[in-house]
N, C-alpha and C positions, 0 to 999 in steps of 0.2 A: 782271445780275447783282442776284440778293434783294437788298431791303434789310437782311433779317436777317443774311444770311450776310456782306454788308459789314459790317454791323456789328459781327458776332462777328469780323471777322479783325481790323476795325481797333481793336477792344478787346484781342486779342492783339499786335498791334504794338506798342500802348501800354505793355502789360505788358511786351513784352522789351525795348524803350527802357528804361523804368522800371527792370528789373532791371541793365541794361549799365550804365548810369549810376551805379546802386550799387555795381559793382563795381570800375566805373574809381574812382570815390573811395574804395573799401576799398583797394584798390592801388596809390593816389597818394597812401595816408595824411592821404588829407584828413576830415574831421568830415561825419558824416551830417547831412543835413537836421534841421532841429529836430525835424521832424514823424513824421521816421522811426522805428519799433522798432528796435531791437539786433538783430542776427541772433542766432539762437541754433542750434548745432550740434546735428544732429538726430543719435540712435544708428542707424547704418544699419550693416546687415553687412558692406555691399558698398563697402570704402572708394573703390573704383575710379570711384565715381558722379559725375559734375559735374553740379551742382545749382546754379542761381542762387539770388539772393537770397530771392525769394517760395517755391519750390520746399523751401527751407533750411526756411524759416517754418514752413510750413505740416506738412511732415517731422514736424519738431521738437515740434509743436502732436499732432501725432496720436500719435508715440511718448509724450507725457508722459501722455496719457488712456489709452493701456493696448490692447490687444486688440482686446475686445468692443465699442468706442464706434462708435457709428455715427453720421454726422454731415452734414446736408445743407449744401449753399453759404453759405449765409445760418450755420449755427452754425460754420464753420472760416473763415466773413472775421469775425465778432464775436472769435472767440476768438484772432485774430494780431494785432488790434488794430484793430477798427475799419475792414479794408479793404475795398474796393467789393466788393458781392458780384456784380456782374455780371462783373468782371473776375478772379474767383477760380477760376472754370472750367478758365480757359489751365493754372494751375501743379497744379491736380486732375487733369487728363488728362496733363499732362506724368508726375506720379507713380506715373499707371496704366499709362501704356506702360514704365515701369523698373520696374515692380511693385512699386512699395512701396505702395501704393493700389490697391482693388479697388472697383469702383461695385457695392453692393448690387445685384443682379439683382431687377426687378420692383418695385422700392421706389417709390413715390411718397409723396411727394417724392422726387426725385432722393438718394441717400444714399452714404455713403464710407466705409472702414474700413481699415485698416492690415494688409497681408499679414504674415504669418512673416518675410520681407526684412527689414522695418522694427523689427520686434519684436523680433530677435533679439540685437541687439550689446547 
């Protein structure tokens, strides 16, 4: 396996485990760790979507900024409270697959923007 592919896989697993821990704490009524930002509920047109903590934070951030903002991974990581830029690609990819965000075609560096599905609510 290529080192870069393995690194991306391990980052994705780490992000997923972090989000799972946050969801378990929330269900148990336990307090968030002191360094964890408060989750915010994004305005999403399709209420049936299940989003993890990080996906909710990213979606909420894009929803607050409006439809015309195109952001880099660095912009998003800083905007949700200093989350690690290397790990922000996983929630961005998840939101693209759920059609809440879209990657701006041909943008260098890569940029994302909200879709009508995120903006509609």
